[in-house]
PDB file with SEQRES, HELIX, SHEET and CRYST1 records, atoms N, CA, C and O in Angstrom:
SEQRES   1 A   81  MET ASP ILE GLU THR ARG ARG GLN LYS GLN GLN GLU LEU          
SEQRES   2 A   81  MET VAL LYS LEU VAL GLU ARG LYS VAL ARG SER ARG ALA          
SEQRES   3 A   81  GLU GLN LEU TYR GLN THR ARG GLY GLU VAL ASP GLY HIS          
SEQRES   4 A   81  ALA LEU GLN ASP TRP VAL GLN ALA GLU SER GLU VAL LEU          
SEQRES   5 A   81  LYS LYS SER ILE LEU ALA PRO LEU TYR ARG ARG LEU ARG          
SEQRES   6 A   81  THR GLU SER GLN GLY SER GLU ALA VAL GLU ALA GLY ASN          
SEQRES   7 A   81  LEU SER VAL                                                  
HELIX    1 AA1 ILE A    3  THR A   32  1                                  30    
HELIX    2 AA2 ALA A   40  LYS A   53  1                                  14    
HELIX    3 AA3 ALA A   58  LEU A   79  1                                  22    
CRYST1    1.000    1.000    1.000  90.00  90.00  90.00 P 1           1          
ATOM      1  N   MET A   1      11.735  13.227  -3.745  1.00  0.00           N  
ATOM      2  CA  MET A   1      10.829  12.350  -4.499  1.00  0.00           C  
ATOM      3  C   MET A   1       9.975  13.225  -5.419  1.00  0.00           C  
ATOM      4  O   MET A   1       9.352  14.202  -5.002  1.00  0.00           O  
ATOM      5  N   ASP A   2       9.980  12.834  -6.656  1.00  0.00           N  
ATOM      6  CA  ASP A   2       9.180  13.606  -7.688  1.00  0.00           C  
ATOM      7  C   ASP A   2       7.711  13.255  -7.482  1.00  0.00           C  
ATOM      8  O   ASP A   2       7.338  12.349  -6.737  1.00  0.00           O  
ATOM      9  N   ILE A   3       6.917  14.027  -8.189  1.00  0.00           N  
ATOM     10  CA  ILE A   3       5.437  13.900  -8.128  1.00  0.00           C  
ATOM     11  C   ILE A   3       4.997  12.520  -8.711  1.00  0.00           C  
ATOM     12  O   ILE A   3       4.129  11.857  -8.144  1.00  0.00           O  
ATOM     13  N   GLU A   4       5.582  12.125  -9.794  1.00  0.00           N  
ATOM     14  CA  GLU A   4       5.108  10.846 -10.391  1.00  0.00           C  
ATOM     15  C   GLU A   4       5.446   9.651  -9.463  1.00  0.00           C  
ATOM     16  O   GLU A   4       4.638   8.735  -9.313  1.00  0.00           O  
ATOM     17  N   THR A   5       6.596   9.671  -8.869  1.00  0.00           N  
ATOM     18  CA  THR A   5       6.991   8.578  -7.908  1.00  0.00           C  
ATOM     19  C   THR A   5       6.065   8.573  -6.770  1.00  0.00           C  
ATOM     20  O   THR A   5       5.636   7.514  -6.313  1.00  0.00           O  
ATOM     21  N   ARG A   6       5.724   9.792  -6.267  1.00  0.00           N  
ATOM     22  CA  ARG A   6       4.793   9.922  -5.093  1.00  0.00           C  
ATOM     23  C   ARG A   6       3.414   9.367  -5.523  1.00  0.00           C  
ATOM     24  O   ARG A   6       2.795   8.609  -4.777  1.00  0.00           O  
ATOM     25  N   ARG A   7       2.966   9.723  -6.653  1.00  0.00           N  
ATOM     26  CA  ARG A   7       1.634   9.226  -7.120  1.00  0.00           C  
ATOM     27  C   ARG A   7       1.627   7.727  -7.269  1.00  0.00           C  
ATOM     28  O   ARG A   7       0.635   7.079  -6.937  1.00  0.00           O  
ATOM     29  N   GLN A   8       2.716   7.158  -7.765  1.00  0.00           N  
ATOM     30  CA  GLN A   8       2.769   5.704  -7.932  1.00  0.00           C  
ATOM     31  C   GLN A   8       2.751   5.062  -6.580  1.00  0.00           C  
ATOM     32  O   GLN A   8       2.060   4.058  -6.405  1.00  0.00           O  
ATOM     33  N   LYS A   9       3.444   5.558  -5.645  1.00  0.00           N  
ATOM     34  CA  LYS A   9       3.521   4.981  -4.278  1.00  0.00           C  
ATOM     35  C   LYS A   9       2.157   5.043  -3.607  1.00  0.00           C  
ATOM     36  O   LYS A   9       1.741   4.094  -2.941  1.00  0.00           O  
ATOM     37  N   GLN A  10       1.443   6.194  -3.789  1.00  0.00           N  
ATOM     38  CA  GLN A  10       0.132   6.310  -3.203  1.00  0.00           C  
ATOM     39  C   GLN A  10      -0.796   5.331  -3.815  1.00  0.00           C  
ATOM     40  O   GLN A  10      -1.608   4.730  -3.112  1.00  0.00           O  
ATOM     41  N   GLN A  11      -0.708   5.137  -5.134  1.00  0.00           N  
ATOM     42  CA  GLN A  11      -1.597   4.155  -5.805  1.00  0.00           C  
ATOM     43  C   GLN A  11      -1.318   2.731  -5.318  1.00  0.00           C  
ATOM     44  O   GLN A  11      -2.253   1.960  -5.106  1.00  0.00           O  
ATOM     45  N   GLU A  12      -0.026   2.371  -5.138  1.00  0.00           N  
ATOM     46  CA  GLU A  12       0.309   1.087  -4.671  1.00  0.00           C  
ATOM     47  C   GLU A  12      -0.224   0.859  -3.262  1.00  0.00           C  
ATOM     48  O   GLU A  12      -0.683  -0.240  -2.951  1.00  0.00           O  
ATOM     49  N   LEU A  13      -0.172   1.865  -2.414  1.00  0.00           N  
ATOM     50  CA  LEU A  13      -0.723   1.772  -1.102  1.00  0.00           C  
ATOM     51  C   LEU A  13      -2.247   1.536  -1.073  1.00  0.00           C  
ATOM     52  O   LEU A  13      -2.784   0.752  -0.290  1.00  0.00           O  
ATOM     53  N   MET A  14      -2.901   2.279  -1.991  1.00  0.00           N  
ATOM     54  CA  MET A  14      -4.357   2.135  -2.090  1.00  0.00           C  
ATOM     55  C   MET A  14      -4.751   0.718  -2.554  1.00  0.00           C  
ATOM     56  O   MET A  14      -5.704   0.131  -2.041  1.00  0.00           O  
ATOM     57  N   VAL A  15      -4.002   0.185  -3.529  1.00  0.00           N  
ATOM     58  CA  VAL A  15      -4.192  -1.113  -4.009  1.00  0.00           C  
ATOM     59  C   VAL A  15      -3.974  -2.189  -2.898  1.00  0.00           C  
ATOM     60  O   VAL A  15      -4.733  -3.151  -2.779  1.00  0.00           O  
ATOM     61  N   LYS A  16      -2.899  -1.972  -2.096  1.00  0.00           N  
ATOM     62  CA  LYS A  16      -2.660  -2.883  -1.017  1.00  0.00           C  
ATOM     63  C   LYS A  16      -3.797  -2.823   0.029  1.00  0.00           C  
ATOM     64  O   LYS A  16      -4.146  -3.864   0.585  1.00  0.00           O  
ATOM     65  N   LEU A  17      -4.365  -1.687   0.306  1.00  0.00           N  
ATOM     66  CA  LEU A  17      -5.471  -1.506   1.220  1.00  0.00           C  
ATOM     67  C   LEU A  17      -6.688  -2.350   0.692  1.00  0.00           C  
ATOM     68  O   LEU A  17      -7.302  -3.097   1.454  1.00  0.00           O  
ATOM     69  N   VAL A  18      -7.000  -2.220  -0.553  1.00  0.00           N  
ATOM     70  CA  VAL A  18      -8.132  -3.049  -1.157  1.00  0.00           C  
ATOM     71  C   VAL A  18      -7.767  -4.546  -1.069  1.00  0.00           C  
ATOM     72  O   VAL A  18      -8.594  -5.369  -0.677  1.00  0.00           O  
ATOM     73  N   GLU A  19      -6.572  -4.869  -1.424  1.00  0.00           N  
ATOM     74  CA  GLU A  19      -6.217  -6.332  -1.336  1.00  0.00           C  
ATOM     75  C   GLU A  19      -6.310  -6.851   0.089  1.00  0.00           C  
ATOM     76  O   GLU A  19      -6.700  -7.994   0.328  1.00  0.00           O  
ATOM     77  N   ARG A  20      -5.950  -6.005   1.016  1.00  0.00           N  
ATOM     78  CA  ARG A  20      -6.125  -6.448   2.444  1.00  0.00           C  
ATOM     79  C   ARG A  20      -7.602  -6.669   2.813  1.00  0.00           C  
ATOM     80  O   ARG A  20      -7.940  -7.627   3.508  1.00  0.00           O  
ATOM     81  N   LYS A  21      -8.445  -5.796   2.352  1.00  0.00           N  
ATOM     82  CA  LYS A  21      -9.900  -5.954   2.623  1.00  0.00           C  
ATOM     83  C   LYS A  21     -10.414  -7.186   1.887  1.00  0.00           C  
ATOM     84  O   LYS A  21     -11.238  -7.921   2.431  1.00  0.00           O  
ATOM     85  N   VAL A  22      -9.965  -7.422   0.710  1.00  0.00           N  
ATOM     86  CA  VAL A  22     -10.379  -8.644  -0.058  1.00  0.00           C  
ATOM     87  C   VAL A  22      -9.913  -9.927   0.674  1.00  0.00           C  
ATOM     88  O   VAL A  22     -10.671 -10.878   0.865  1.00  0.00           O  
ATOM     89  N   ARG A  23      -8.669  -9.898   1.055  1.00  0.00           N  
ATOM     90  CA  ARG A  23      -8.098 -11.061   1.760  1.00  0.00           C  
ATOM     91  C   ARG A  23      -8.874 -11.332   3.065  1.00  0.00           C  
ATOM     92  O   ARG A  23      -9.179 -12.484   3.374  1.00  0.00           O  
ATOM     93  N   SER A  24      -9.186 -10.297   3.809  1.00  0.00           N  
ATOM     94  CA  SER A  24      -9.982 -10.493   5.060  1.00  0.00           C  
ATOM     95  C   SER A  24     -11.346 -11.050   4.772  1.00  0.00           C  
ATOM     96  O   SER A  24     -11.813 -11.932   5.493  1.00  0.00           O  
ATOM     97  N   ARG A  25     -12.017 -10.553   3.714  1.00  0.00           N  
ATOM     98  CA  ARG A  25     -13.356 -11.016   3.388  1.00  0.00           C  
ATOM     99  C   ARG A  25     -13.268 -12.513   2.876  1.00  0.00           C  
ATOM    100  O   ARG A  25     -14.115 -13.340   3.215  1.00  0.00           O  
ATOM    101  N   ALA A  26     -12.231 -12.818   2.063  1.00  0.00           N  
ATOM    102  CA  ALA A  26     -12.094 -14.219   1.602  1.00  0.00           C  
ATOM    103  C   ALA A  26     -11.860 -15.133   2.780  1.00  0.00           C  
ATOM    104  O   ALA A  26     -12.386 -16.246   2.781  1.00  0.00           O  
ATOM    105  N   GLU A  27     -11.098 -14.729   3.788  1.00  0.00           N  
ATOM    106  CA  GLU A  27     -10.892 -15.485   5.021  1.00  0.00           C  
ATOM    107  C   GLU A  27     -12.251 -15.736   5.680  1.00  0.00           C  
ATOM    108  O   GLU A  27     -12.547 -16.847   6.121  1.00  0.00           O  
ATOM    109  N   GLN A  28     -13.064 -14.690   5.736  1.00  0.00           N  
ATOM    110  CA  GLN A  28     -14.394 -14.873   6.394  1.00  0.00           C  
ATOM    111  C   GLN A  28     -15.183 -15.890   5.670  1.00  0.00           C  
ATOM    112  O   GLN A  28     -15.820 -16.740   6.293  1.00  0.00           O  
ATOM    113  N   LEU A  29     -15.166 -15.837   4.329  1.00  0.00           N  
ATOM    114  CA  LEU A  29     -15.963 -16.785   3.529  1.00  0.00           C  
ATOM    115  C   LEU A  29     -15.431 -18.197   3.781  1.00  0.00           C  
ATOM    116  O   LEU A  29     -16.224 -19.129   3.920  1.00  0.00           O  
ATOM    117  N   TYR A  30     -14.130 -18.376   3.840  1.00  0.00           N  
ATOM    118  CA  TYR A  30     -13.491 -19.657   4.137  1.00  0.00           C  
ATOM    119  C   TYR A  30     -13.988 -20.256   5.496  1.00  0.00           C  
ATOM    120  O   TYR A  30     -14.349 -21.426   5.627  1.00  0.00           O  
ATOM    121  N   GLN A  31     -13.964 -19.323   6.488  1.00  0.00           N  
ATOM    122  CA  GLN A  31     -14.397 -19.767   7.807  1.00  0.00           C  
ATOM    123  C   GLN A  31     -15.846 -20.075   7.888  1.00  0.00           C  
ATOM    124  O   GLN A  31     -16.245 -20.983   8.618  1.00  0.00           O  
ATOM    125  N   THR A  32     -16.674 -19.336   7.146  1.00  0.00           N  
ATOM    126  CA  THR A  32     -18.093 -19.555   7.113  1.00  0.00           C  
ATOM    127  C   THR A  32     -18.439 -20.950   6.508  1.00  0.00           C  
ATOM    128  O   THR A  32     -19.397 -21.616   6.900  1.00  0.00           O  
ATOM    129  N   ARG A  33     -17.620 -21.321   5.564  1.00  0.00           N  
ATOM    130  CA  ARG A  33     -17.822 -22.610   4.901  1.00  0.00           C  
ATOM    131  C   ARG A  33     -17.316 -23.752   5.778  1.00  0.00           C  
ATOM    132  O   ARG A  33     -17.435 -24.918   5.402  1.00  0.00           O  
ATOM    133  N   GLY A  34     -16.764 -23.438   6.920  1.00  0.00           N  
ATOM    134  CA  GLY A  34     -16.271 -24.532   7.768  1.00  0.00           C  
ATOM    135  C   GLY A  34     -14.824 -24.875   7.534  1.00  0.00           C  
ATOM    136  O   GLY A  34     -14.363 -25.954   7.907  1.00  0.00           O  
ATOM    137  N   GLU A  35     -14.084 -23.931   6.895  1.00  0.00           N  
ATOM    138  CA  GLU A  35     -12.641 -24.041   6.611  1.00  0.00           C  
ATOM    139  C   GLU A  35     -12.402 -25.287   5.714  1.00  0.00           C  
ATOM    140  O   GLU A  35     -11.427 -26.013   5.909  1.00  0.00           O  
ATOM    141  N   VAL A  36     -13.298 -25.523   4.738  1.00  0.00           N  
ATOM    142  CA  VAL A  36     -13.136 -26.574   3.768  1.00  0.00           C  
ATOM    143  C   VAL A  36     -12.218 -26.037   2.673  1.00  0.00           C  
ATOM    144  O   VAL A  36     -12.480 -24.990   2.080  1.00  0.00           O  
ATOM    145  N   ASP A  37     -11.144 -26.769   2.419  1.00  0.00           N  
ATOM    146  CA  ASP A  37     -10.196 -26.358   1.333  1.00  0.00           C  
ATOM    147  C   ASP A  37     -10.814 -26.619  -0.043  1.00  0.00           C  
ATOM    148  O   ASP A  37     -11.808 -27.327  -0.201  1.00  0.00           O  
ATOM    149  N   GLY A  38     -10.160 -26.002  -1.019  1.00  0.00           N  
ATOM    150  CA  GLY A  38     -10.520 -26.232  -2.404  1.00  0.00           C  
ATOM    151  C   GLY A  38     -11.412 -25.140  -3.057  1.00  0.00           C  
ATOM    152  O   GLY A  38     -11.855 -25.279  -4.198  1.00  0.00           O  
ATOM    153  N   HIS A  39     -11.645 -24.099  -2.323  1.00  0.00           N  
ATOM    154  CA  HIS A  39     -12.496 -22.978  -2.840  1.00  0.00           C  
ATOM    155  C   HIS A  39     -11.854 -21.671  -2.732  1.00  0.00           C  
ATOM    156  O   HIS A  39     -12.527 -20.641  -2.672  1.00  0.00           O  
ATOM    157  N   ALA A  40     -10.518 -21.673  -2.703  1.00  0.00           N  
ATOM    158  CA  ALA A  40      -9.718 -20.359  -2.464  1.00  0.00           C  
ATOM    159  C   ALA A  40     -10.092 -19.386  -3.622  1.00  0.00           C  
ATOM    160  O   ALA A  40     -10.413 -18.227  -3.359  1.00  0.00           O  
ATOM    161  N   LEU A  41     -10.053 -19.840  -4.874  1.00  0.00           N  
ATOM    162  CA  LEU A  41     -10.277 -18.910  -5.963  1.00  0.00           C  
ATOM    163  C   LEU A  41     -11.740 -18.346  -5.901  1.00  0.00           C  
ATOM    164  O   LEU A  41     -11.970 -17.147  -6.064  1.00  0.00           O  
ATOM    165  N   GLN A  42     -12.671 -19.233  -5.668  1.00  0.00           N  
ATOM    166  CA  GLN A  42     -14.124 -18.838  -5.555  1.00  0.00           C  
ATOM    167  C   GLN A  42     -14.215 -17.783  -4.367  1.00  0.00           C  
ATOM    168  O   GLN A  42     -14.876 -16.754  -4.511  1.00  0.00           O  
ATOM    169  N   ASP A  43     -13.576 -18.049  -3.262  1.00  0.00           N  
ATOM    170  CA  ASP A  43     -13.637 -17.101  -2.134  1.00  0.00           C  
ATOM    171  C   ASP A  43     -13.055 -15.801  -2.543  1.00  0.00           C  
ATOM    172  O   ASP A  43     -13.650 -14.758  -2.271  1.00  0.00           O  
ATOM    173  N   TRP A  44     -11.912 -15.801  -3.188  1.00  0.00           N  
ATOM    174  CA  TRP A  44     -11.216 -14.557  -3.575  1.00  0.00           C  
ATOM    175  C   TRP A  44     -12.090 -13.752  -4.501  1.00  0.00           C  
ATOM    176  O   TRP A  44     -12.266 -12.552  -4.294  1.00  0.00           O  
ATOM    177  N   VAL A  45     -12.662 -14.405  -5.558  1.00  0.00           N  
ATOM    178  CA  VAL A  45     -13.425 -13.675  -6.562  1.00  0.00           C  
ATOM    179  C   VAL A  45     -14.702 -13.097  -5.895  1.00  0.00           C  
ATOM    180  O   VAL A  45     -15.085 -11.958  -6.162  1.00  0.00           O  
ATOM    181  N   GLN A  46     -15.337 -13.887  -5.041  1.00  0.00           N  
ATOM    182  CA  GLN A  46     -16.519 -13.401  -4.382  1.00  0.00           C  
ATOM    183  C   GLN A  46     -16.192 -12.144  -3.483  1.00  0.00           C  
ATOM    184  O   GLN A  46     -16.857 -11.109  -3.515  1.00  0.00           O  
ATOM    185  N   ALA A  47     -15.147 -12.343  -2.719  1.00  0.00           N  
ATOM    186  CA  ALA A  47     -14.659 -11.279  -1.778  1.00  0.00           C  
ATOM    187  C   ALA A  47     -14.310 -10.009  -2.575  1.00  0.00           C  
ATOM    188  O   ALA A  47     -14.706  -8.898  -2.224  1.00  0.00           O  
ATOM    189  N   GLU A  48     -13.563 -10.221  -3.646  1.00  0.00           N  
ATOM    190  CA  GLU A  48     -13.158  -9.069  -4.455  1.00  0.00           C  
ATOM    191  C   GLU A  48     -14.355  -8.393  -4.988  1.00  0.00           C  
ATOM    192  O   GLU A  48     -14.408  -7.165  -4.928  1.00  0.00           O  
ATOM    193  N   SER A  49     -15.361  -9.101  -5.524  1.00  0.00           N  
ATOM    194  CA  SER A  49     -16.557  -8.557  -6.031  1.00  0.00           C  
ATOM    195  C   SER A  49     -17.267  -7.734  -4.993  1.00  0.00           C  
ATOM    196  O   SER A  49     -17.672  -6.603  -5.261  1.00  0.00           O  
ATOM    197  N   GLU A  50     -17.425  -8.298  -3.785  1.00  0.00           N  
ATOM    198  CA  GLU A  50     -18.075  -7.606  -2.698  1.00  0.00           C  
ATOM    199  C   GLU A  50     -17.384  -6.311  -2.284  1.00  0.00           C  
ATOM    200  O   GLU A  50     -18.027  -5.279  -2.093  1.00  0.00           O  
ATOM    201  N   VAL A  51     -16.064  -6.387  -2.151  1.00  0.00           N  
ATOM    202  CA  VAL A  51     -15.309  -5.246  -1.659  1.00  0.00           C  
ATOM    203  C   VAL A  51     -15.303  -4.139  -2.725  1.00  0.00           C  
ATOM    204  O   VAL A  51     -15.463  -2.958  -2.420  1.00  0.00           O  
ATOM    205  N   LEU A  52     -15.116  -4.555  -3.965  1.00  0.00           N  
ATOM    206  CA  LEU A  52     -14.989  -3.548  -5.036  1.00  0.00           C  
ATOM    207  C   LEU A  52     -16.341  -2.856  -5.363  1.00  0.00           C  
ATOM    208  O   LEU A  52     -16.380  -1.748  -5.897  1.00  0.00           O  
ATOM    209  N   LYS A  53     -17.455  -3.567  -5.014  1.00  0.00           N  
ATOM    210  CA  LYS A  53     -18.758  -2.997  -5.242  1.00  0.00           C  
ATOM    211  C   LYS A  53     -18.960  -1.802  -4.363  1.00  0.00           C  
ATOM    212  O   LYS A  53     -19.644  -0.857  -4.755  1.00  0.00           O  
ATOM    213  N   LYS A  54     -18.364  -1.816  -3.141  1.00  0.00           N  
ATOM    214  CA  LYS A  54     -18.474  -0.782  -2.144  1.00  0.00           C  
ATOM    215  C   LYS A  54     -17.371   0.220  -2.151  1.00  0.00           C  
ATOM    216  O   LYS A  54     -17.402   1.166  -1.363  1.00  0.00           O  
ATOM    217  N   SER A  55     -16.385   0.057  -3.014  1.00  0.00           N  
ATOM    218  CA  SER A  55     -15.138   0.903  -2.918  1.00  0.00           C  
ATOM    219  C   SER A  55     -15.035   1.911  -4.040  1.00  0.00           C  
ATOM    220  O   SER A  55     -15.293   1.596  -5.202  1.00  0.00           O  
ATOM    221  N   ILE A  56     -14.663   3.106  -3.692  1.00  0.00           N  
ATOM    222  CA  ILE A  56     -14.419   4.158  -4.723  1.00  0.00           C  
ATOM    223  C   ILE A  56     -13.098   3.922  -5.389  1.00  0.00           C  
ATOM    224  O   ILE A  56     -12.768   4.555  -6.392  1.00  0.00           O  
ATOM    225  N   LEU A  57     -12.313   2.974  -4.808  1.00  0.00           N  
ATOM    226  CA  LEU A  57     -11.042   2.694  -5.379  1.00  0.00           C  
ATOM    227  C   LEU A  57     -11.041   1.585  -6.428  1.00  0.00           C  
ATOM    228  O   LEU A  57     -10.004   1.226  -6.986  1.00  0.00           O  
ATOM    229  N   ALA A  58     -12.233   1.060  -6.675  1.00  0.00           N  
ATOM    230  CA  ALA A  58     -12.385  -0.068  -7.613  1.00  0.00           C  
ATOM    231  C   ALA A  58     -11.837   0.247  -9.051  1.00  0.00           C  
ATOM    232  O   ALA A  58     -11.164  -0.630  -9.594  1.00  0.00           O  
ATOM    233  N   PRO A  59     -12.047   1.311  -9.646  1.00  0.00           N  
ATOM    234  CA  PRO A  59     -11.426   1.563 -10.978  1.00  0.00           C  
ATOM    235  C   PRO A  59      -9.908   1.582 -10.928  1.00  0.00           C  
ATOM    236  O   PRO A  59      -9.270   1.039 -11.829  1.00  0.00           O  
ATOM    237  N   LEU A  60      -9.307   2.183  -9.917  1.00  0.00           N  
ATOM    238  CA  LEU A  60      -7.844   2.245  -9.804  1.00  0.00           C  
ATOM    239  C   LEU A  60      -7.328   0.777  -9.574  1.00  0.00           C  
ATOM    240  O   LEU A  60      -6.351   0.349 -10.189  1.00  0.00           O  
ATOM    241  N   TYR A  61      -7.990   0.066  -8.709  1.00  0.00           N  
ATOM    242  CA  TYR A  61      -7.564  -1.299  -8.338  1.00  0.00           C  
ATOM    243  C   TYR A  61      -7.605  -2.179  -9.572  1.00  0.00           C  
ATOM    244  O   TYR A  61      -6.645  -2.901  -9.843  1.00  0.00           O  
ATOM    245  N   ARG A  62      -8.737  -2.136 -10.357  1.00  0.00           N  
ATOM    246  CA  ARG A  62      -8.795  -2.949 -11.568  1.00  0.00           C  
ATOM    247  C   ARG A  62      -7.789  -2.559 -12.576  1.00  0.00           C  
ATOM    248  O   ARG A  62      -7.202  -3.434 -13.212  1.00  0.00           O  
ATOM    249  N   ARG A  63      -7.547  -1.287 -12.767  1.00  0.00           N  
ATOM    250  CA  ARG A  63      -6.553  -0.846 -13.748  1.00  0.00           C  
ATOM    251  C   ARG A  63      -5.184  -1.282 -13.304  1.00  0.00           C  
ATOM    252  O   ARG A  63      -4.460  -1.888 -14.094  1.00  0.00           O  
ATOM    253  N   LEU A  64      -4.817  -1.024 -12.162  1.00  0.00           N  
ATOM    254  CA  LEU A  64      -3.436  -1.432 -11.708  1.00  0.00           C  
ATOM    255  C   LEU A  64      -3.247  -2.926 -11.716  1.00  0.00           C  
ATOM    256  O   LEU A  64      -2.170  -3.396 -12.085  1.00  0.00           O  
ATOM    257  N   ARG A  65      -4.245  -3.697 -11.324  1.00  0.00           N  
ATOM    258  CA  ARG A  65      -4.139  -5.129 -11.302  1.00  0.00           C  
ATOM    259  C   ARG A  65      -3.958  -5.673 -12.776  1.00  0.00           C  
ATOM    260  O   ARG A  65      -3.173  -6.590 -13.018  1.00  0.00           O  
ATOM    261  N   THR A  66      -4.724  -5.060 -13.745  1.00  0.00           N  
ATOM    262  CA  THR A  66      -4.635  -5.468 -15.099  1.00  0.00           C  
ATOM    263  C   THR A  66      -3.268  -5.159 -15.665  1.00  0.00           C  
ATOM    264  O   THR A  66      -2.682  -5.983 -16.367  1.00  0.00           O  
ATOM    265  N   GLU A  67      -2.742  -3.951 -15.361  1.00  0.00           N  
ATOM    266  CA  GLU A  67      -1.428  -3.531 -15.811  1.00  0.00           C  
ATOM    267  C   GLU A  67      -0.410  -4.508 -15.237  1.00  0.00           C  
ATOM    268  O   GLU A  67       0.464  -4.987 -15.959  1.00  0.00           O  
ATOM    269  N   SER A  68      -0.516  -4.810 -13.930  1.00  0.00           N  
ATOM    270  CA  SER A  68       0.456  -5.613 -13.289  1.00  0.00           C  
ATOM    271  C   SER A  68       0.429  -7.057 -13.814  1.00  0.00           C  
ATOM    272  O   SER A  68       1.481  -7.688 -13.913  1.00  0.00           O  
ATOM    273  N   GLN A  69      -0.731  -7.577 -14.145  1.00  0.00           N  
ATOM    274  CA  GLN A  69      -0.801  -8.929 -14.719  1.00  0.00           C  
ATOM    275  C   GLN A  69      -0.253  -8.933 -16.130  1.00  0.00           C  
ATOM    276  O   GLN A  69       0.345  -9.920 -16.559  1.00  0.00           O  
ATOM    277  N   GLY A  70      -0.452  -7.811 -16.882  1.00  0.00           N  
ATOM    278  CA  GLY A  70       0.099  -7.754 -18.234  1.00  0.00           C  
ATOM    279  C   GLY A  70       1.603  -7.745 -18.227  1.00  0.00           C  
ATOM    280  O   GLY A  70       2.254  -8.376 -19.060  1.00  0.00           O  
ATOM    281  N   SER A  71       2.138  -7.029 -17.286  1.00  0.00           N  
ATOM    282  CA  SER A  71       3.677  -6.916 -17.239  1.00  0.00           C  
ATOM    283  C   SER A  71       4.266  -8.229 -16.792  1.00  0.00           C  
ATOM    284  O   SER A  71       5.318  -8.661 -17.264  1.00  0.00           O  
ATOM    285  N   GLU A  72       3.532  -8.882 -15.829  1.00  0.00           N  
ATOM    286  CA  GLU A  72       4.022 -10.245 -15.433  1.00  0.00           C  
ATOM    287  C   GLU A  72       3.994 -11.203 -16.581  1.00  0.00           C  
ATOM    288  O   GLU A  72       4.914 -12.008 -16.723  1.00  0.00           O  
ATOM    289  N   ALA A  73       2.989 -11.155 -17.402  1.00  0.00           N  
ATOM    290  CA  ALA A  73       2.935 -12.052 -18.582  1.00  0.00           C  
ATOM    291  C   ALA A  73       4.033 -11.787 -19.563  1.00  0.00           C  
ATOM    292  O   ALA A  73       4.603 -12.710 -20.144  1.00  0.00           O  
ATOM    293  N   VAL A  74       4.335 -10.507 -19.752  1.00  0.00           N  
ATOM    294  CA  VAL A  74       5.438 -10.154 -20.687  1.00  0.00           C  
ATOM    295  C   VAL A  74       6.743 -10.656 -20.035  1.00  0.00           C  
ATOM    296  O   VAL A  74       7.550 -11.267 -20.736  1.00  0.00           O  
ATOM    297  N   GLU A  75       6.990 -10.433 -18.749  1.00  0.00           N  
ATOM    298  CA  GLU A  75       8.161 -10.956 -18.148  1.00  0.00           C  
ATOM    299  C   GLU A  75       8.332 -12.463 -18.189  1.00  0.00           C  
ATOM    300  O   GLU A  75       9.429 -12.987 -18.382  1.00  0.00           O  
ATOM    301  N   ALA A  76       7.197 -13.146 -17.998  1.00  0.00           N  
ATOM    302  CA  ALA A  76       7.252 -14.608 -18.085  1.00  0.00           C  
ATOM    303  C   ALA A  76       7.582 -15.039 -19.505  1.00  0.00           C  
ATOM    304  O   ALA A  76       8.303 -16.015 -19.716  1.00  0.00           O  
ATOM    305  N   GLY A  77       7.040 -14.290 -20.495  1.00  0.00           N  
ATOM    306  CA  GLY A  77       7.350 -14.631 -21.864  1.00  0.00           C  
ATOM    307  C   GLY A  77       8.780 -14.387 -22.184  1.00  0.00           C  
ATOM    308  O   GLY A  77       9.360 -15.141 -22.965  1.00  0.00           O  
ATOM    309  N   ASN A  78       9.398 -13.361 -21.618  1.00  0.00           N  
ATOM    310  CA  ASN A  78      10.803 -13.043 -21.834  1.00  0.00           C  
ATOM    311  C   ASN A  78      11.711 -14.116 -21.169  1.00  0.00           C  
ATOM    312  O   ASN A  78      12.807 -14.374 -21.668  1.00  0.00           O  
ATOM    313  N   LEU A  79      11.287 -14.718 -20.095  1.00  0.00           N  
ATOM    314  CA  LEU A  79      12.069 -15.715 -19.413  1.00  0.00           C  
ATOM    315  C   LEU A  79      12.075 -17.021 -20.189  1.00  0.00           C  
ATOM    316  O   LEU A  79      13.049 -17.772 -20.146  1.00  0.00           O  
ATOM    317  N   SER A  80      10.948 -17.300 -20.923  1.00  0.00           N  
ATOM    318  CA  SER A  80      10.885 -18.558 -21.642  1.00  0.00           C  
ATOM    319  C   SER A  80      11.548 -18.530 -23.016  1.00  0.00           C  
ATOM    320  O   SER A  80      11.599 -19.553 -23.700  1.00  0.00           O  
ATOM    321  N   VAL A  81      12.045 -17.390 -23.417  1.00  0.00           N  
ATOM    322  CA  VAL A  81      12.660 -17.282 -24.765  1.00  0.00           C  
ATOM    323  C   VAL A  81      14.117 -17.820 -24.718  1.00  0.00           C  
ATOM    324  O   VAL A  81      14.808 -17.820 -25.736  1.00  0.00           O  
TER     325      VAL A  81                                                      
END                                                                             
């Protein structure tokens, strides 16, 4: 495995770690609200904000999520052509 591939895999693992923490916090928010549906996006955004505020991985997470969303948009555009 070359250095670039190893770096990418490590970054993916770090992003998954942050996402796991965000998911866990969003679940806590959902439960605190009495498990009322309809607020999933609000819970996710709040949880993401709280987790990233405390994480040194925040810049990496934001960059990789932005890049990932950009490539998904390009792929979706290619599928609709």
